[in-house]
N, C-alpha and C positions, 0 to 999 in steps of 0.2 A: 212818662211810666209805662206806658205800654210796651216800648222800644227795652224795655230793661225785663221785662216778663216774656219778650220774645227769647231774648239771648239763651243759651245751650246748658247754661248753669242753673236758667229759671227752669228747664225740661227737663226731668226728670227721664223722659225715654231717651233724650239725645245722649243726657249724660251716660246711661247707662250702657249705650252702643258705644259711645268714645271707650267707655273702660274695658269693653268685652273685644275692640279692635287693637286697642294697647298689647292687653294680655297678649292674644292669640300673636302678634307682630313680637313679642318680646319669646315667647314659645317657640315660634318658627327662626328665630333667630339664635334661641340658645341648642336649638337640636341641629341649626346649620353650621354652629359655630366648627364643629373638628370639622368641616368639608372649606371652611374659611369664610370669612363674611361677604356679603354680595356685594356685586359695585367695587371692588377690588381687585386691582389686576396683580398678580402673583407672579412669581416667577417657577415654575416646577419641572422636576428631576425627579426619575429612577434614579434607584438603587441596589443592587443584586448585592445580596448576603448570602453565606453558607449557613448561618444560623441565627435565625432573627430575635435568639434569646426571651423569648416570651413577651415581647416587644408589642407596645400593644396602640390602637391607632390614637391620635391627641397629642404624645408624647412632645418635648418640644426638640427641635434642632436647633446648635448654640455651634457659634463661630467664636473662638479665646471666650468660653463663657456667657458668652452674650448671644438671647434667644433672638434667632432669624427667621422660625419658621414654624412648622410642626410634621409629624408626619400623617400620612390623609390617608393611606391606605397600605395594608401589607396582603401578599398574594404567593400562594405557593406555587413553583413553577416547574415543571420538569426539561430539561434541557435535553436539544438531539440527543449526548452521547448517555447519556438514560440518569444523567446525577441529579438532582431536585435539590433548590435552593430556593430563596424568600428575595421574592422582590418588593419594596417598599417603595412609594410613593411619596415623596416630599414637596409640601409647598411652601416655597419660601420667600420673603420679602424681596421685591422687584428694588429696592435699590443694593443689593448683591449680588443684580444679574450678572450672568455669563461670566461663572467660577472658571479656572484653567484648566484643563483637561486633563492634571494630573493630580487635580484635587481626590486625597484619600477621606473616608469615614469612617468612624468607628463606635461601635456601640458602649458607652459605657454605664454604669450604676448612679444612678441619682443619690440615693441612701442605701442602708444597709437590709431594707426591710424588700429589695425590691424593685420601686424605683428605679426608671434608666432615662437617655436622651440619648442623641444620636449626635456625635460631634464630628463637621468640617473641619478639616486642614486643607487651605488652598494652597494649589503647590504654585512653581512660579511658568509654569508653559505658557508661549505666548498664545498658544491654541486656547477657543474656549470653548464652555459646554455650553450650545444652544439649548434656547427655552423648550422639555421632552427630551433631553440626551439623560445618557446613561453613565451613572458611575459603575464599572465593571465590578464583578467581585473579587480579582486578584488587589484592588485600591480598599479591599475593604475588610474590616477586621471586627473583632470582640473582645472586650474585658471580661476576665474569669471573673467569677459571682461571689459571693464570700456563702451563700447559701454550696453551690456547687462543692468546693471545698471542704465544708461540714460532711457534702450527702458523702463525701467517698470512706467517710468513718463510720461503723457499725453503733451500737448502743453500748456495746463493752469499751470501746477505743474513743466514746464522747464521755463516757462516767469516767474513764481513766485520764483524760485530757481535764476534766472540772476537778476532779482530786489533787491534778497535777498543778492545777491553778492556784486552786485554796492552798496547796503547801507552798507555794513558790510566793504570794501574799505574805507566809508568816515571814518567808524570809527579806520580804521588804518592809516591814512591822520594824518603826524606831530606827531604819538607815534612812532618812528623807535628805541627808545631809550627802551622803554617799551616791546615792542616785542623782542628785542635784550638779555634783562632780562630774558624772556619767555622761549626764546629758549634753553640761558643757564642753566634754571632750569627744562627743560624739561628730560634730562636724568636723573636726580636724581628723579624725579615724578613718572615717568615710571618704574623703578627698584622699589621704594616705592608700584606701583598701580600694582606687580605683583600679588601679594597674591588674591589681589580682582579680577583679570582678573580669575586666576587661580579658584576663586569660583566660580565666573561667568560662565565659561568652563564646571563646575562639571554640568553633568545631572539632581545631586539630587536638583538645583538650579532649573530647570525650565525656562531656559532662553528662551528657545526657544517658550516654554506656554506664557511666557509674551509676548514675541513679536507679537505669534498670536493672543494673545486678546487684543493688542496694535491695533494691526491693524484693528482687527473688531470693535474697537471704533472711529475709524479715519474712518472710512468706514461708520458705526453710526451716525459720526458728521459732515463727507463731506457735504448730505443734506441741511444742516442747517449753511453751513461758512460764511455767512451774518451776522446770528445770532449771532454769535461766535466771527468774527470781532465786531458789535458793543457794546456785553460784554467784550471785550479789552478793546474799546474806556473807556468805562464806569468804568472800573477797573481801569483804569489812571486816575478816576477820584478821585476816593477812596483811592487808594493809594496815592495819589497828598495831599486828605484830613486827611490820616492817616503820613503823613510827616510833617504836621505841629504840631502834637502832638510827635515828637520823642523825647523828654526829658521822658513823659512821656512812652509812649512806651519804651524806652530802660529799665527806672527802674521799669517798671513792667516785663520785661527779667531777670534784674536783681536780682529780688527777687522772680524770676522762682524757681531755685536750691532751697532754703528754703520750698517755698511752695510744691516742689516733696518730699522734706523729710520729708513733717509733713504729706504729703500723703501717704509716704509707711508705715511710723508709723500708722498713724491710720488704713491703710488696713491690718496692722500687728494684731492688737486689733480687726478689724471688723473681721477677717477672721473665731476664733468660732463661730460668733455671724450666718455668712454666711454659715458655717458647719451645722450649729443646722438647720439653714433656710431648709437649701437643703433637710437635712434629715425629715423634718416637711414635707416638698413638696412631699418627697417618699413614707413617713407617710400616705397622703391625697391622694397618688392618687387612692388605693382601693376605697374609700370613693368615690371620684370623681367617678369613673367609674363608683359609683350604686346609682348615682342622676339622671339620665336618669329614670330610672326605679324606684325608689322613688318619682321623678316628676307625671311619670303614675298613680301609686299609691295615691297619693296624690287627682291627677284629679279623680280618678275612686271615691276615699272617700269623694268628694268635690259633685258628681253627685248621689253619692246615700245619701249626708247629705243634698243638697238641700230640696227634697221632706219632710224630716223630720222636717227639721227645719221651713218652711211651715207649717206645720200642730202642731208647737209646742206652739205657744200662747192656742192651744186649751186644749194641756196636761196642756201646765202652769193654766188654770184656775181650769182643774177637781180636778191638785195636791194641791189646794190651802187651800179645807178640808182636805185632807189628810197632807201636814205640821202640818197646823191647830193642830190637835191630836197629830202627832209627837211631838208639842214644849210644849203641853201640859204633855204628857207620860214625856218629858226630866225635866218638873217640878217636878213631884211627887216624894217624897220623897221615894218612894218603891223602883224605877229604880236603886239605886244601889245594894241593895239585889239583886233583878232579875237577875241582870248583873253577879252577881255573880256567882248564881246560874247555869246562860246558858252558862258558861264556862265548869263544870265538864258535861253539857248535850251536848252540841259541841263534847268534845272530846270523850263522847261515842256513837253520831251517827256517827264521820267521817269516821269510818269501812265503816260502811252501808251506806251512801254517798258515799265515795268513789267507791262501785259497782254501788250504785242506777245511781248516776248521768250519766255517760255514758252509763250507759243502756236505761235511760229514755230518754237521749238527742241528742243520736246519733240511738237509736233504737226507743222511744213513745213506749217500750213494754207498760207502763202504758194508754196509750190509745189505744192500741191495744187491753189492757182485757179488757178498759171499753168498747171497742166497739164489743168483741165478746161474753161477757156476756150476752147480750138480746137477741143475735141470739139463746144462748144454750136452753132459756124459752120460745124461739117466737111462736112456736105452740101448739096450743094444742085444746082440745076440751070441751064439758061441765061440762067434771070430774076435768077439771082443766088445766095447760101447762104441755107441756113434755119438758123432756131434751133429748135434741141431745149430743149423744155422740159417737166418734168412736174410737173404741180401736183399734190402730195398734197392734197387736197380731203375734209375729211369736210361734210359739209350741215348735222348738228346745229350745228355750230362756228361758220357763218355766218349762221343764220337765228334768228330772233326765237324765244325759247321761256322758259317760265315759270321752269324751271332749268335750272343750266349742265349741258355736254355729259357724260356720264356718263366720256367716254373724251377730254377734251381734255387738249391737249400743251402746253406751254413751257416755255422755258426761257432765263430769262434771267440764269443766271451759266456765269462761264467755269470750264469745270474743268480747262485746260490744266493749274493749278499742282496737280491731286490726279492728275496723270497718268493723267486721263481724255481722249483725244483722239477727236472726232467726225470720221466719215469725211465727212457732211453728206446721207446715202441714209438714212439708221435708221430702221426704222419705228416707226410709233408703236404704242406698246402699249394692250394694249385696256384699261389702266386711267387713272382720271385720273392726270397726271403734272403738279407745278407744282414747278419749280426744278430741280435738278442730278440728271442721272441715275443709275443706279446703278451700281455699282463693274464688275459685269460686263455691258455694256451695249458694245456693237462699237467698237474701236478701231482708230486708223489703224494701216493695216497696213505695214510697214519697207520703204522704197523700197530694192532693190537695187544695186549696184554694177555698171555699165556695163562688159562684159569686158574693154573696151579700157581701163580704166583701173588703172593697179597699185593694188595693197591701202597702203592707207596706215595712219598711225597711230589704234590704238582709243579 
């Protein structure tokens, strides 16, 4: 009887102490549950992610949907290159130890209200991640949360989506059979759409650029949203009007394939013509490039020709007598014989003219000769006029010697064709010069117009 009373149940003090001890142990275990239970060996890893996506400690770590551990800590880390990332401490079960080094991790939503978990996908590498290893940032990712999608829209857009959803609900009302048929055909449709989605996912498709362009377009249209609404209302009227001519429109669509066939045949026939037109356009391109220079030349010609044309009436009056005499000459019976004799005469004069014309037109040698001849005999006395002649004589060029003169000069070529004119009094250069002179030799000065004469055409 005394032994029963000496037991713990019979002692209220011991019973209270045991209850307090059990409560403390329960509190300690519950407090440290997020860090793992004591006396249990775990497989610890670190995981670097670009964005922790509001992840909290204690969330599950799963492989294939099965819970294999939990997130034991989250820390913000600044890398050496300056960018910031989050480092997660994972405490995993020991039975999955030594995951492959190419294991990937992804932060995924657990529910629509913000709960998340970490999903691990083991790789196939023979190399393993030792305890304390790190899953690099390049092998981690995160899903887009529903709240992030809805945060892209402002209040006005959210209200519009709500209204559109309500209107769509009216459209689905009473159409349950059609909706069931659609859902039944959806898997086959999605399988057939796989090549389409593969093409869209290909970077060469440029879908991201299209979406960015569409976003820019919508941003540009946003300020004129009321006008767009009016446009849609007016389009409804237009489409209603088109609906009244449905049979005719259907006939047009039915005739479209034949029209396209004819158009294709016509394009094949027009292809050579278009090719020749393209070649013609390429051939005309150099001429088109010369048009501005030609226009400027025509403008200069017009500027010069206007004064000449203003003087043309006077010239025409003066030429009337000349043309009359020319007319009488043409009517003369001896003109053919004269012209027959003129041809051999011209052929005989042609070599002389080939030399004389550039000499006169470019250098005005005849005018210079006529100007200089009077100066030769311009002075004199009571016994008569004097001739002024200066002989440029170098004795070594006239006396007999065993070697030619080192400064002999002789020009046997006419240089008027090269634009070089000699005035007749050039000094002999101090070196031997046989043949045409250098281009920097003195040239004939331009004879100015007398002040009494009007300016003529250039």
